[in-house]
C-alpha positions in Angstrom: -9.9 14.1 58.9 -9.9 16.3 56.1 -8.6 19.3 58.0 -5.6 17.2 59.4 -5.0 16.0 55.8 -5.0 19.6 54.6 -2.9 20.8 57.6 -0.3 18.0 56.7 -0.3 19.0 53.3 0.3 22.5 53.9 3.0 21.8 56.5 4.5 19.4 53.8 4.6 22.1 51.0 6.1 24.6 53.5 9.0 22.1 54.4 9.5 21.2 50.8 9.6 25.1 49.8 12.0 25.7 52.6 14.1 22.9 51.2 14.1 24.1 47.9 15.2 27.7 48.9 18.0 26.1 51.1 19.1 24.0 48.1 19.2 27.0 45.7 21.1 29.1 48.4 23.6 26.2 48.7 24.1 25.8 45.2 24.4 29.6 44.5 27.3 29.6 47.5 29.0 26.7 45.6 28.9 28.5 42.2 30.0 31.7 43.8 33.0 30.0 45.3 33.9 28.1 42.1 33.9 31.1 40.2 35.9 33.1 42.5 38.3 30.5 43.3 41.6 30.9 41.2 44.1 28.6 43.2 44.2 26.0 40.4 45.2 28.6 37.5 48.7 28.9 38.9 49.4 25.1 38.5 48.0 25.0 35.0 50.0 27.7 33.9 53.2 26.1 35.4 52.1 22.8 33.5 51.8 24.5 30.4 55.0 26.4 30.5 56.9 23.1 31.4 55.3 21.5 28.2 56.3 24.1 26.0 59.8 24.2 27.4 60.2 20.5 27.1 58.9 20.6 23.5 61.3 23.6 22.4 64.3 21.6 24.1 63.5 18.4 22.2 63.0 20.4 19.0 66.3 22.1 19.1 68.2 19.5 21.1 71.2 19.2 18.6 71.7 23.0 18.5 71.4 23.4 22.2 74.0 20.5 22.7 76.4 22.0 20.1 76.2 25.4 22.0 76.8 24.1 25.3 80.0 21.9 23.9 81.5 24.9 22.4 81.0 26.9 25.5 82.5 24.4 27.8 85.3 23.7 25.2 85.9 27.4 25.1 85.9 27.6 28.9 88.2 24.8 29.1 90.7 26.5 26.6 90.6 29.5 28.5 91.2 27.9 31.8 94.0 26.0 30.4 95.6 29.3 29.2 95.4 30.7 32.6 97.0 27.6 34.3 99.8 27.4 32.1 
């Protein structure tokens, strides 16, 4: 009976060690994949650029509006001169 228990214990330990090794290999593959995967970086950069651009537009809203109004009035005046 002791031999059977010892064999079962030995078999269980071998299975457990194999499981632990497979688990460690799997975790290493996942870590390696996460560290080498840069696909999300582009999206984050685009979002940050958009946020900064929106903040700049909101800060200089009146100045930007004045510049655009002057440009369109100048275009309108010049085009009226060409048409007449």
